C-alpha angles and dihedrals in degrees: 000000000000122000116255118252115256119197121198120203127192108176109151143025145171124235125214126194114199088342096309119120118239094190109163093008101084116064093186141351124203110208119212120272112231097218124177115237109225131196124201118243122199126168141167113276095026115115091218146358124268138189125241129191117261101170135295133304120248115287108242134170145158142230120211110200127207094216143334112310109180097201093052093042091054089054092049092047094067110078092185100060124070123226125219110226130186125184117195127186144146125255112208123199122204132194130168092286092055132255108003101178145005117198134173123260115199128182119188120193142174106207139182113213115233101193146009100243120259114226126234103203119190130177113269092355133103116263117259116221128176128189120191122206142180118219126221093183131029130172126173121194128182120191089348092303120122111240101173136350125185123178110177096189094049095041092238125152113166124174118189090350092304119121101228090186096054096110093039092053091046090051089052091050095244 
């Protein structure tokens, strides 16, 4: 007997900056990609080269704003002060009988803004504003379960609640 198809849908969220809701102000947020940095290894006697992990790439993301919001713009204008961001949404699961579950998705970030957004202003159209950021801390939780946690200043990289840098940090004496 084949397993039933389950479809997960995540179609909306709310963004908080320093605990303040930005509902209706953010058109889109691009969360960081946790991407493995690889280095090529070639050696005599090997029939080919291969890539091995050496860490992770920088954590980058983007806000797309729906209009000018002075309080948020002031926060994004200071490149020396981090911003605490939380994104909260609801993940729905569907099977043939309809929606079978609805669980929280929470992303927590500490970000450093990279730019005060430039504005693309068009006649009779809403302004388009983008703010890029780099993240020092990123944690994603689904249904209360830790999926990934990266803290660049504390040398933490957890996946599924498992510290994948435990031996590395021990070898470094930290």
